[in-house]
C-alpha positions in Angstrom: -17.1 8.5 -13.2 -15.4 5.7 -11.2 -11.7 6.3 -10.7 -8.9 3.8 -11.1 -8.2 4.0 -7.4 -11.8 3.1 -6.6 -11.7 0.1 -8.9 -8.3 -1.1 -7.6 -9.4 -0.9 -3.9 -12.2 -3.5 -4.4 -11.1 -5.4 -7.5 -8.0 -6.6 -5.6 -10.4 -9.0 -3.8 -11.3 -10.5 -7.2 -7.6 -10.9 -8.0 -7.1 -12.6 -4.7 -10.4 -13.6 -3.0 -8.6 -14.9 0.1 -7.1 -11.5 0.8 -9.9 -10.4 3.1 -9.2 -13.4 5.4 -5.6 -12.3 5.8 -6.4 -8.6 6.1 -9.2 -8.6 8.6 -7.2 -10.3 11.4 -4.7 -7.5 11.2 -7.6 -5.1 12.0 -8.7 -7.3 14.9 -11.7 -8.8 13.1 -12.1 -12.6 13.1 -14.3 -14.6 10.7 -14.5 -18.4 10.2 -11.7 -19.9 8.2 -12.5 -19.8 4.5 -12.1 -22.9 2.4 -13.5 -21.9 -1.0 -14.4 -18.7 -2.8 -16.8 -17.9 -5.6 -17.2 -14.6 -7.5 -20.8 -13.7 -7.9 -22.7 -11.2 -10.2 -22.5 -7.7 -8.7 -25.8 -6.6 -10.3 -28.5 -6.2 -7.7 -31.0 -4.4 -9.9 -34.7 -5.4 -9.6 -37.3 -5.3 -12.4 -37.9 -1.6 -11.5 -35.7 0.8 -13.5 -33.4 1.4 -10.6 -29.8 0.1 -11.0 -27.9 -1.0 -8.0 -24.5 -2.6 -8.1 -22.2 -3.7 -5.3 -18.5 -3.2 -6.1 -17.4 -6.8 -5.6 -19.4 -9.8 -4.3 -17.9 -13.1 -3.1 -19.5 -16.3 -1.8 -17.4 -17.7 1.0 -17.5 -21.4 2.1 -15.9 -22.0 5.5 -14.0 -24.9 7.0 -16.9 -25.5 9.3 -19.3 -26.2 6.4 -21.1 -22.8 6.6 -21.3 -20.3 3.8 -21.9 -16.5 3.6 -21.7 -13.6 1.1 -19.0 -10.9 1.3 -20.0 -7.6 -0.3 -17.0 -5.3 -0.8 -17.5 -1.6 -1.2 -14.8 1.0 -1.8 -15.8 4.3 -0.2 -13.8 7.4 -0.9 -15.8 10.0 1.0 -18.8 10.4 3.3 -22.0 9.8 1.4 -25.3 9.6 3.3 -27.1 8.0 0.4 -24.8 5.0 0.8 -26.4 4.1 4.1 -29.6 3.3 2.3 -27.8 1.5 -0.5 -25.8 -0.7 1.8 -29.0 -1.7 3.7 -30.7 -2.5 0.5 -27.7 -4.6 -0.7 -27.7 -6.8 2.3 -31.5 -7.3 2.4 -31.5 -8.1 -1.3 -28.6 -10.5 -1.1 -30.1 -12.3 1.8 -33.4 -12.7 -0.1 -31.7 -13.7 -3.4 -29.1 -16.2 -2.2 -30.6 -17.2 1.2 -27.2 -16.8 2.7 -26.1 -14.4 5.5 -24.4 -11.4 3.9 -21.4 -9.4 5.3 -20.6 -5.9 4.2 -16.9 -4.9 4.0 -16.1 -1.3 3.3 -12.6 -0.3 2.4 -11.4 3.3 2.7 -8.3 5.4 2.1 -8.8 8.0 4.9 -9.5 7.7 8.6 -12.5 10.1 8.6 -14.4 8.2 6.0 -13.5 4.9 7.7 -14.8 6.1 11.0 -18.0 7.3 9.4 -18.5 4.0 7.5 -18.0 1.9 10.6 -21.0 3.5 12.4 -24.0 1.1 12.7 -26.9 1.8 10.5 -30.2 1.5 12.3 -33.5 1.7 10.6 -36.8 2.1 12.4 -38.6 4.4 14.8 -36.8 5.7 17.9 -38.6 3.1 20.0 -37.6 0.1 17.9 -34.8 -0.8 15.4 -36.3 -2.9 12.6 -33.0 -3.3 10.7 -29.5 -2.8 11.9 -26.4 -3.0 9.7 -22.9 -3.2 11.2 -20.3 -2.8 8.4 -16.8 -4.2 8.7 -14.3 -1.5 7.7 -10.7 -1.7 6.6 -8.9 1.6 6.5 -5.6 3.3 7.4 -6.6 3.4 11.1 -6.9 -0.3 11.6 -4.9 -1.9 8.7 -1.2 -1.7 9.6 1.1 -0.1 7.1 3.8 -2.5 5.8 7.2 -0.8 5.8 9.4 -3.9 6.1 10.4 -5.3 2.7 10.7 -8.8 4.0 7.2 -8.7 5.4 5.9 -7.2 2.2 7.5 -10.0 0.2 5.7 -12.7 2.2 2.3 -11.6 0.9 2.4 -9.3 -2.1 -1.4 -8.9 -2.6 -1.8 -7.9 1.1 1.1 -5.5 0.8 -0.3 -3.9 -2.3 -3.7 -3.5 -0.7 -2.1 -2.0 2.4 -0.2 0.5 0.3 -3.4 1.5 -1.6 -5.3 1.8 1.7 -2.6 4.2 3.0 -2.4 6.2 -0.3 -3.2 9.4 1.6 -0.9 8.6 4.5 2.1 11.0 4.9 4.3 7.9 5.4 3.3 6.6 1.9 6.8 7.1 0.4 8.2 4.7 3.0 5.4 2.2 2.4 5.9 2.3 -1.3 9.7 1.9 -0.8 9.2 -1.3 1.1 6.7 -2.6 -1.5 9.0 -1.7 -4.4 11.9 -3.6 -2.7 9.7 -6.6 -2.2 8.5 -6.6 -5.8 12.0 -6.0 -7.2 13.5 -8.9 -5.2 10.7 -11.2 -5.9 10.7 -10.7 -9.7 8.6 -12.7 -12.2 5.4 -12.0 -13.9 3.3 -11.9 -10.7 5.6 -9.1 -9.4 5.2 -7.2 -12.7 1.4 -7.5 -12.4 1.3 -6.2 -8.9 3.6 -3.4 -9.7 1.3 -2.3 -12.5 -1.8 -2.8 -10.2 -0.2 -0.5 -7.6 0.5 2.3 -10.1 -3.1 2.2 -11.4 -4.6 1.9 -7.9 -2.7 4.9 -6.5 -4.7 7.2 -8.8 -3.1 10.5 -7.8 -0.5 11.7 -10.4 2.0 12.7 -7.7 2.0 9.4 -5.9 2.0 7.5 -9.2 5.1 9.5 -10.2 6.8 8.5 -6.9 6.0 4.9 -7.6 7.2 5.0 -11.2 10.4 6.6 -10.1 11.0 3.9 -7.5 10.4 1.1 -9.9 12.6 2.6 -12.6 15.6 3.5 -10.4 15.7 0.7 -7.8 18.7 -1.5 -7.6 18.0 -5.2 -6.8 19.6 -6.8 -3.8 19.9 -9.9 -5.9 21.6 -9.0 -9.2 21.6 -11.5 -12.0 18.2 -13.1 -11.0 16.2 -11.6 -13.8 14.1 -9.5 -11.4 11.6 -6.9 -12.6 13.9 -4.0 -11.9 16.8 -5.6 -13.8 14.5 -6.1 -16.8 13.4 -2.5 -16.6 17.0 -1.2 -16.4 18.0 -3.3 -19.4 15.0 -2.2 -21.4 15.7 1.4 -20.6 19.3 1.1 -21.5 18.5 -0.6 -24.8 15.9 2.1 -25.6 18.4 4.8 -24.9 21.0 3.2 -27.2 18.6 2.8 -30.1 17.2 6.4 -29.8 20.7 7.8 -29.7 21.9 5.8 -32.7 18.8 6.9 -34.7 19.5 10.5 -33.9 23.1 10.0 -35.0 22.0 8.6 -38.4 19.6 11.5 -39.0 22.2 14.1 -38.0 24.9 12.5 -40.3 22.5 12.4 -43.3 21.5 16.1 -42.6 25.2 17.2 -42.4 25.9 15.4 -45.7 22.9 17.2 -47.3 21.0 14.0 -48.0 17.2 14.5 -48.3 15.3 12.6 -45.6 11.6 11.9 -46.6 9.2 11.8 -43.7 8.6 8.0 -44.2 12.3 7.4 -44.0 12.7 9.6 -40.9 9.9 7.6 -39.2 11.4 4.3 -40.2 14.7 5.3 -38.6 13.3 6.7 -35.4 10.8 3.8 -35.0 13.5 1.1 -35.3 14.3 -0.7 -32.1 16.9 -3.1 -33.4 20.3 -1.8 -32.5 22.2 -4.1 -35.0 20.0 -2.7 -37.9 20.6 0.8 -36.8 24.3 0.2 -36.7 24.2 -1.0 -40.3 22.3 2.1 -41.4 24.8 4.3 -39.5 27.7 2.7 -41.4 25.9 3.2 -44.7 25.0 6.8 -43.9 28.6 7.7 -44.2 28.6 7.1 -48.0 24.9 6.7 -49.0 23.6 9.2 -51.6 19.9 8.6 -50.6 17.8 6.9 -48.0 16.9 4.2 -50.5 20.5 3.2 -50.6 20.5 3.3 -46.8 17.7 0.8 -46.6 18.9 -1.5 -49.5 18.5 -5.1 -48.8 17.2 -4.3 -45.2 
């Protein structure tokens, strides 16, 4: 079963197709400047009953008028069978689209990245018939972003860097910088990338670190309506409504008023603090829950 971390590591290139062009130079890899991107079908299955799918596939049109295909694969561990699959992908893509294909493998640990970067040579010892040279982005060549200001300048790249370093001992510092950048940026885009990061981390422990950061962070720019301020306000409101609902139920119980299950659920499910305040005032004298909800 494909994990959420696996999906996030390659689907981020669907969210932001230009991300690879900003990430590769940081790893010392230069490609022609892209001008246009096109998401392509990832199904590489032939008529034979053998299903083959590349994780993400992009068509890249460059500033120089040339075009090529970028096949993105997320690899979580060493898998010798992938060497055959990757060779097949590139040969099939070249035959199908008549465009030169490039294989980009993204990894979350240095050992897998080093293995994936090894050239794949097919042929007898005296002659190589096919050679595949994957491009690899991993924690060994993609710098970790631990400066909040740098992270804020390119949120998609910062999220990708954090996911790439998900197994790095320095991950808490990386997530701290990213959380600061998202909090101070605010807006729907920041919310989306915050959620994407949580899903992409996969590991329950690291996801818990991330959730704690996003729930407790204090914005450096109060009053701007940033994501953390909205989270704090939402949390405070939720705490108030839950507390008021508990007060109503306790008061009715102390007064010996029968509380049917439907009425109990209506009280605990209510999220409007003004309504709950009205019910609390009525609970002081009401003789039944019907009287509590009258004209509600």
